[in-house]
Each structure stands twice: as structure tokens, then as C-alpha cells.
N, C-alpha and C positions, 0 to 999 in steps of 0.2 A: 358567582356560580355560573358555570358554563351552560349556555342555552343550546337546544338542538340546532338552531340556526348557525351559531358560531362554530359548533363542532362540524356541521356540514360544510361550511365555508372553508374551514381549516383543512378538511379532508380533500376538498376539490383543489385547493391551492397546492397541497402536497402532491396530489396525483399529477397536476399540471407541471409542477417543478420536476418530478421524476420523468414525465414525458419529454420535457425540454432537455433533460440530461441525456435521455436515450436518443433523441433526435440529433443532438450535438455529437454524441459519441459515434453514432452510425455514420454521420456525414464525415467526421474527422477521420475515422478508421478507413472509410472508403477512399478518401482523398489521399491518405498516407500510403496505402497499398497500391492504389491505382497509379500514383506518381512515383512509386519506388523505382521504376525502370525509365523514368523521365527526369534526369537530373536538373533540367532547366526549370522544372515546375516545382519540385519539392526542394525546400530550402535545406539541403544537406548540411551546410555549415551550421545553420541554426540547430538542426537535429543533433549533430555531434556535440555542439556546445551544451545543449540541454542534457544530453546523456552524461557528459562529464560532470555537470552540476548535480544531477540527480544521483548518479552512481558513485563516481570517484570521490566527490565531495562529501558523501555521506558515510564513507567507509570507516574513518576513525571513530566517530561517535557511535556508529552502529556496532562496530567491533567491541567497544568498551561496554556498551549496554548489554549486548547479547552475552558477553562473557560473564558479567555479573549476574544476569538473569539465570544463566545455566548453573552457576554456583548456588544461587538462592533456591532454585528448583531441587538441586541435589540435597541441600540441607533440609528443605521441607519434606521431601520424599523420605529421607533417612529418618526423620523424626518419627514417622509412623511405621516405616518398615522395620525399624530397630525393635519395636515391640513384638514383632513376630519372628525375629531372627532372620530377616530376609534382606539384609543390606546388599546382597549380591544383585538385587533387582533395581538398584539406584540407577545404573546406567540405562536400563530399559525405560524406566519412567522418564528420565531426562530426555532421552532420544526421541521417544514418541511424542511427548508434550511439545518439544521444541519444533520438530519437523511438521507435525500436523497443525499446530495452533500458534504457539507463541512466536516462532520465527517469522512467519508471514505477517502476523498481526503487529508485532513490534516494529518490523520494517515499515509497514504501512503508516503507523502513527508517526514514526520518525520522519518519513518522507512527506507526510502531510504538513508537519511543522516546518520543514525546510523548503520543500518544493511547491506543495499545494498553495501555501500562503504566498510564495513568490510569484506563482502564475497569476493569482488574483490581483496582487499588487501591480505587477507589470502591465497586465491588460487594463486594469482599472486606471492606471496613470495614463496609458495611451488613450483610453476613452475620454478622460477629463481633458487631455490636451488636444482632443479632436483628431488624433493621428489615425484612428480607425475610420473615421468619416472620410479622411483624406484618401485612405487606401480604397475605400468603396468608390470614391469619386474617380479614381484612376483605374476602375474596373479590376481591382485586385481583391480577391476573396479573403477576408481576414481569417476565416476558419482554415482555409487551405494553407495560408502562409504563416499563421501564428499558432493555431491549435494543433494541426496535424503533426508538425515536427515535435511538439511536446508530447503528444500521445505516442508517437513512434519511439521516442527516447524512453518514455515510461514503460512501454510494453517490452522494450529490450532490456532495461536495467532492473526492473522489479524482481523477476525470477532470479537474476544473478545476485542481487542483494539478499533475497530470501535464503538462497543456498549458503551464502557467506554467514548470515545470521545463524543458520542451523549449525554450521561448522563451529562457530565461536561459542554457541550455547553448549554444544557437546564438550568442547574444550574446557569451558568453565566448569561444567559438571565433573570433568575428570580430575580437576584439582582436589575436590572433596573426596572423590573416589579413591585417589591415590593416597591421600593423607589419612583418611579416617575409615575407609571401608575395605582396605586390604587389597585394592587393585594395583596392578602396575599399568603403565600407559598402554602396553600391548594388550593385556587382558581387558582393559576398559574399552578399547577400540573394538576388540572382537565381540564383547558383550553388546556393544552398541549396534554393530553390523548384524548380529544375530537377531536383535529385537526389531530392527527396521525391515520393512518390506517395500517394494517399489510403490505400492499404493500410498503409503504414508508420505513419501517424498512428492509424488505426483499430486496428492491432495494439496499440499502446501504450495506447490508451484501454480496450480490452477487458481487457488485463492489469490496468490500474489498478482496474477494477471488481471483478475477481476478488480482487485484493489487499485491497481494502476489505472484502469479505466475510470473508476469512480473518482480517484484523486484528481486526475486530469480534467475530467468533464466538470466536476464541481468547481475547481479552482478557476477554470477558464470561463465557465458560465457566470460565476459571481463577478469576475473581472469585466466581462462584456456587459453586464447589467449595472455597472457602477453609475451612480448619478453624478451630477455636477458638484465640484468642490473637492478640496483635499480631504475633508473629513469623510466623504463617501468612500474614498480609497481604503481608509482604515476600517470602515464598517464592512466593506466587501471582503477584506482580508480576514477579519474576525469571523464573518459568516461562513467563509469558505472552509476555515479550519474546523469550526463547530459542526457544520453540516457534513463535511467529509468524514470526520471521526464517527458521527452517528451512522452514516450510510455504510461505512466500512464494517462497523460492528454488525449492522443488520445483514449485510451480504455474508459476513462470516457465519452468522447464525443460520441463514438459509442453506448455505453450502454444507455446513456441519450437519444439519438435520438431514439433508439429502444423502450425504455419505453414510450417515448412521442407518437410515432406512434402507439404503441400498445394500449395506453390509449385512443387515439382518434378514434380508429377503433371500 
């Protein structure tokens, strides 16, 4: 049975962890944008490499998953809409669900598995091999040279990946719409565009930016906190994935609630 002391200690630890993430994120963001106009200070080669790994490397699996999710959404929506003779609203249901919620969230979970874990493993290995200590000895800031390029790449690529996921989700839904709901590709696209407003797309893009910050800070912080030994690298990687997924869902809940309250006011 949980005691008040253990609950209080867990709460304090959680708040301290979130505070550490916020501090790391602010410092890395400031370093990235401050050094943007100083090529000698920001590792542009590393930032480009990270952007390629985060963005281009994720496109095949993201495209496949988003396409299937769009088809599944269309099937599930049609299952209920068919009872009311409203299959023409399948395109609207898929477009709104993907652009507001599932596109950014699917992208974030996929990037956590691919890149968030990679960040933790990379920095954890450097920590175990004392490479980070060596950088500090040479008066090189690890956050500026290791974390800032990752954050810069993530902020650049996450909205792009979210937009691509939205497109593939809508394309997947169109397969069912054309085959079973009487749409043509042209009418399905028109129905999708009629259902979407700029607010829907911007909501997803803002979420994707916040998800990118969470993924980067959690992965890097877990890597920088890695203990000694190869086993600790595995633990840091696992912890980064679990905590990043949890925090991404929490951030998604907060922003969805804010957008809902703002829309109702």
C-alpha cells in the first residue's frame, strides 16, 4: 500500500524531472537559435545528419502506418455512419481525426521508437565511455554541441513528418471511400478540403512541435544521466522510450483540452 510519504516523494521526483527537462529544453533551444547565424559554433553537419535520420529515414515506415491507419479510420467511421445513411461523411471524419490527433501522435510515437531511443543510446554510450567528460575538460559544452543540433533537427522535421502523415492518412481513407462509399478520388479530395479548416492543420503542427521538444529533451536527458556500465545504456534507452510516450500523451491531452475550451469560448 502506498504511503503519503512515498506519494509525496514520487511527486517531488516527477516535478524535479520535468523541471530538468524544461531547463535542458530552454538551454538547448537558446543555443540552437543563438548559434544559427554562427556556423563555427553550431554543428551544422551534425544537425543535417540528425535531420536526415529523423525525417528521411522515418518516411517509409511512417507512410505505411499512416496509410493503414487512414483506411482503418474510414472503416470504423463507415461502420457507424452506415446506420444513419451518412457514408458521405467518411472523408470528413478521417480528415479531421488524422489532422488534429492521429497524424501528429502517430508521428511522435514512431519518432520516439526510432530517434528518441537513439538519442538516449548515443549519449548514454558517450557518457559510459567518458567522452562527455572529455568534452567538458576541453571547455566544450555538451548541450551546445550534442543536444542543440538534435533539437534543431527535430523542430525542423516533426511538422514535415506530421503533414506527410496527414496526407498518407487521407490517402488511405480514400481507398475505402472510392471502393465502398461511392466517392471518386476527386470528390473525396474535395470533401476532405471542405471538412478541414486552417485551425485543424495548425493544431496538429503545434502539437508536433511540442512533441519534438519532449522527445529530444527526454532522450537526451536520459542519455546524459546514464550510469556506468553497458547495462545502464539499455536502461536509459528503455526509460527514454517509456517516459517520452507518457509525456507526449500528457502534452497531447493538455493541448487538446486547451483547444477544446478555446473553441467553446
